[in-house]
C-alpha positions, -999 to 999 in steps of 0.1 A, spaced: 665 -272 -252 648 -239 -260 656 -222 -292 665 -185 -291 631 -178 -306 613 -197 -278 634 -180 -251 627 -146 -266 590 -154 -266 592 -165 -230 608 -133 -221 581 -113 -239 554 -133 -222 569 -127 -187 571 -90 -194 536 -88 -207 522 -107 -177 540 -84 -153 521 -54 -166 485 -45 -159 461 -63 -183 464 -48 -218 456 -56 -254 472 -45 -286 445 -32 -310 443 -43 -347 469 -29 -370 457 0 -392 476 -14 -422 481 -51 -415 504 -72 -437 489 -100 -457 483 -129 -434 494 -157 -457 496 -183 -430 464 -187 -410 463 -216 -384 441 -226 -355 457 -243 -325 438 -266 -301 433 -262 -264 466 -248 -250 463 -266 -217 501 -271 -215 531 -253 -203 538 -221 -224 572 -235 -234 555 -265 -250 529 -242 -267 557 -220 -281 577 -251 -291 548 -262 -313 546 -228 -330 584 -228 -334 584 -262 -350 559 -249 -375 582 -219 -383 557 -193 -370 580 -174 -346 604 -146 -353 638 -142 -337 623 -115 -315 599 -140 -300 566 -129 -316 544 -144 -343 558 -137 -378 540 -107 -394 525 -129 -421 510 -154 -395 475 -153 -380 469 -176 -351 435 -185 -337 436 -201 -302 404 -221 -296 402 -215 -259 409 -232 -225 442 -215 -216 441 -225 -179 442 -256 -157 462 -288 -161 488 -309 -143 492 -322 -108 486 -306 -75 523 -298 -69 524 -280 -102 496 -255 -96 517 -224 -90 538 -231 -121 507 -238 -141 490 -206 -129 520 -185 -139 525 -203 -172 489 -199 -183 487 -162 -174 519 -155 -194 505 -173 -224 473 -152 -223 494 -120 -219 517 -130 -248 487 -136 -271 470 -103 -261 503 -84 -267 499 -92 -305 476 -71 -327 440 -82 -322 437 -92 -359 468 -114 -357 462 -134 -325 426 -143 -321 418 -153 -286 386 -175 -282 369 -183 -249 367 -218 -235 349 -231 -204 381 -228 -184 386 -192 -194 350 -182 -185 352 -202 -153 373 -174 -139 342 -151 -141 317 -180 -136 321 -206 -110 352 -189 -96 338 -153 -97 334 -149 -60 366 -165 -48 397 -146 -36 431 -162 -35 427 -168 2 392 -184 0 401 -205 -30 432 -218 -12 410 -227 18 384 -245 -4 411 -263 -24 429 -276 7 396 -291 19 387 -303 -16 421 -321 -19 413 -341 12 379 -351 -1 383 -357 -38 390 -392 -48 377 -395 -84 347 -417 -87 350 -428 -51 346 -394 -36 326 -396 -4 292 -381 -12 284 -370 24 317 -352 27 311 -336 -7 277 -324 4 292 -307 35 318 -291 13 291 -277 -11 271 -263 18 302 -242 26 310 -234 -10 277 -234 -29 292 -214 -58 308 -246 -72 289 -277 -84 314 -304 -73 344 -309 -51 362 -321 -83 360 -287 -99 381 -271 -71 405 -301 -67 410 -308 -104 390 -290 -132 397 -254 -123 427 -262 -101 451 -235 -110 429 -205 -104 444 -171 -93 426 -138 -89 449 -121 -114 436 -145 -141 401 -133 -134 414 -97 -137 428 -104 -171 398 -123 -184 375 -95 -172 396 -70 -190 397 -90 -222 359 -95 -221 353 -58 -215 376 -47 -243 361 -74 -267 394 -91 -272 381 -124 -258 356 -137 -284 332 -166 -288 337 -173 -324 358 -163 -355 347 -165 -391 377 -178 -410 359 -182 -443 324 -180 -457 314 -214 -443 343 -219 -418 337 -210 -381 362 -214 -353 350 -216 -317 356 -237 -286 329 -264 -285 305 -260 -314 269 -249 -318 237 -266 -331 207 -252 -350 190 -247 -317 218 -227 -303 218 -204 -333 181 -200 -330 186 -186 -295 207 -158 -310 183 -152 -338 201 -167 -368 175 -181 -391 181 -216 -405 187 -203 -440 216 -182 -427 232 -208 -404 258 -219 -430 271 -183 -431 301 -182 -408 302 -144 -406 265 -142 -396 269 -169 -370 301 -154 -355 286 -119 -353 255 -132 -336 274 -152 -310 299 -124 -303 271 -99 -300 254 -122 -275 286 -122 -254 289 -84 -257 253 -79 -245 259 -102 -215 292 -84 -206 275 -50 -210 248 -61 -185 273 -77 -162 279 -59 -129 304 -83 -115 299 -118 -100 290 -146 -123 288 -139 -161 258 -156 -177 248 -157 -214 211 -166 -211 202 -199 -228 238 -202 -241 261 -203 -211 253 -209 -174 281 -215 -149 278 -244 -125 268 -243 -88 258 -266 -61 221 -259 -68 223 -258 -107 248 -286 -111 277 -286 -136 281 -257 -160 262 -259 -193 261 -243 -227 280 -237 -258 314 -236 -240 308 -270 -223 288 -291 -248 302 -321 -266 286 -343 -294 271 -375 -281 252 -404 -295 250 -424 -263 214 -437 -258 216 -429 -220 222 -392 -228 193 -387 -252 174 -364 -229 206 -344 -221 211 -336 -258 177 -320 -260 182 -295 -232 193 -259 -237 218 -249 -224 234 -284 -221 265 -304 -218 258 -328 -247 244 -323 -282 232 -346 -309 257 -340 -338 229 -346 -362 216 -312 -351 246 -294 -364 239 -266 -391 242 -281 -426 267 -264 -448 289 -251 -420 323 -264 -410 331 -257 -373 367 -259 -360 365 -267 -323 386 -278 -294 373 -290 -260 372 -328 -268 400 -352 -273 399 -384 -293 392 -408 -264 363 -388 -251 349 -383 -287 349 -420 -293 333 -427 -260 305 -403 -265 300 -413 -301 300 -450 -292 328 -456 -317 357 -481 -314 391 -475 -329 426 -465 -323 430 -435 -299 456 -410 -309 467 -376 -294 481 -348 -314 462 -354 -346 433 -335 -361 400 -354 -363 367 -348 -381 330 -356 -378 307 -353 -408 269 -357 -407 241 -353 -432 215 -351 -404 211 -389 -403 245 -406 -408 275 -396 -386 311 -404 -396 341 -398 -374 378 -403 -382 414 -391 -378 425 -364 -402 404 -339 -421 376 -348 -445 385 -353 -481 353 -335 -493 318 -328 -481 285 -320 -497 263 -289 -493 239 -307 -471 265 -319 -447 278 -304 -414 314 -308 -403 333 -306 -370 371 -304 -371 386 -313 -337 419 -296 -328 423 -306 -291 451 -331 -294 461 -333 -258 489 -307 -260 504 -317 -227 507 -354 -235 511 -356 -273 546 -358 -287 557 -323 -298 564 -334 -334 530 -351 -336 509 -321 -326 490 -308 -356 477 -273 -363 448 -267 -386 455 -246 -417 424 -224 -422 431 -219 -459 439 -255 -471 416 -270 -444 442 -297 -437 470 -301 -411 494 -272 -414 528 -281 -429 558 -269 -408 577 -242 -428 
């Protein structure tokens, strides 16, 4: 049952989404943000998202974040659920984005994920009508690993702006034009960001960056442990791409390229995941890419990321062990050794690079088990 706080927040979200896209600027005299937390991929119903915040004591009776709270959402606000849920999912996701954007920009930090940028990438040329047509056909063809290749090829000949039939049937399944309108607005007003520096060596972003990625944006190796320098360089690269963007597909050269039938699946810093699988060695050396070697992470920098759940992490890192949703996880490397475990690291050395994974499968994890990352203690946030 919804608490009054959650219901008030739902009402606020519905009202915000009913308006034209908008964003609340930073407060001129903000209160002290004594509670700073990052939340993993919100690919779940807005009621569940708000329930997690409420359980942690972060909502006011009026349905907003408490004034002393700063929330960083790590990206991927769209697409989940089954085919019959698509309309509800589309409505829920838009309301969540609108609710976040209605907060001051220095209180609710909205980071971009591959699903968010997909609205101005692979889906940039679709209308509601043409997407519905493509999705109806994709639903008839898509059958997981057993999808008929000949039928998929015919589909891609008709819809070359997407790389696979799966993307339309499953991956970006809850697309609506109004989502693209909001994402475009948030990009143009610089409210949707690539990265956020939460501390001198603490960076929050969707999927993580390597030394090579930072070289692309001109960050020298001796500055790659400086979170502010890294965040500024990545955000400036996005702003430059948006300034040059005249509509259609948004591309960040060498950092983010949407997928298509000719190019294949989307690649870059919003898609990539750490992998030690021998069969993906070549893929980890490409830029932009879908996999990266975690031993190429910048030493001395802790990156707080979403994008990858425990099961996928263990598969790509070739690690056995208990799979759990909801919990924070970490990867630590000194450039040679790679360690991965549940929880947050107890301590790291100056020559080590760290990833903190916050994507706990919000839709499937028990509400009481879903952990937020405290950006000050660098551990799981304690409910107030």
